N, C-alpha and C positions, 0 to 999 in steps of 0.2 A: 755679450757671447760671441758675436762674431769675429770680433776682434782676436778675443784668447782663443780661438778655434785657426787662425791664421798663424799665429805665435805658433803653437801646437804645432802645428800643418809643416812652417817653414825648418822648425829644430828636428823634426823628424828628417825630410828631406834633406837637410845639411849633415845628421848625423851619417844618414844612409849614404850621402855622397863620400864623407869625409872617410868611410869605412870603404869606398871603393864596389859597393854591392849595387845591382839592377833593382828595379822597382820589381820588378817577377821574384826576384832571389828573397827579399826579403818580405813581400807578401806570402811566399811559400815558408819562411823560415819563423812566421807571426802565423801561419794559419788562417791568415783573411786573403780576401780575393784582391787579385793587382787594380781592379776596377775602385774598388773601397777604397784602398790604401792610395789612388791616385786623387781621390775628394780629399782624404785626410790632408793629404800634403798642401792641396789646395787650401785648406781650411774651408772648406764645403760641406763636412759632416761631420761630426761630433763623435767620440769614442767613449767607447767603457773601461772601466781601469780595468778589466782584465785587460783587452784589448792594448793598453798603453803597457801594461805590465809584458803582453808577449813580447810588441814592439821593442820596447828597451831590452829585454832578453836578448833575442834577436841585434840588435845594436850594440851589444853588448856597453849600454849606458844607462846611466841612473835617470830615474823618472823627474830627478831636480834639473837635470841639464834637458828636456824633453820641457819642461813647463815653465821651469825657472831662466831656461837660456844659461845656465852656468855652465861655463865650458869644461868639461872633466878631462878631455882629452888632451890638453896643452904638452909641447915639452918641456921636462922638468924645466929647461933654463927661463922659459916663460912663466911657468908656475909659479918658479922662484922672483920674478920680477915683477908678477901678480903681488905677491905675501907684499915685499917690501914697500910698494906703494901703498898698499892697505896700512902698513904699520904705519908708514911714512905719514898715512893723513889719520891715523885713530889720535882717540883722546887720550889725557896719561890716564885716565879709569881702566878704557879698554885694554890698555898696554899692557896692562897692572892684571887684570884679567886673564888674558892671554901668555903672559909670563906664568899665573897660578896655575892653570891649566895644561900647560909644556912641561911643567916642575911635577903634575898632578900623576900626568898619562906617561912621563917620558920612561922608557923602557919598560912599562907593562902592557905596548903594544907591537906588536911583530908585523913588520910587512914584507912581502915576499921579494917585491924589488926595492928594495932601499936604494938610495943613489947617495956615494961616498960624497 
């Protein structure tokens, strides 16, 4: 369990620094104490789901990005590079599934900040 706590704490710290906010500001936004947030970032304390959600909302990141270390805030060019690498390494069956998925949802989902 300790290893997971450290991993989650490191991801919270990285997201906080990526947003350019202090531990004081994040603790205030999330409604937790600075000292508790410090122990969380160091992997010394576990957090409830409620606290995780509060932190994610304050950081404007997904829980996946904190728990699974999936970077959600990459620049568009890095996201494309990531996608191309994934496609390059995908099996034929995976590529077929992705194509079917895109065909199914293309035009049905709208995005606020689409990239040309």
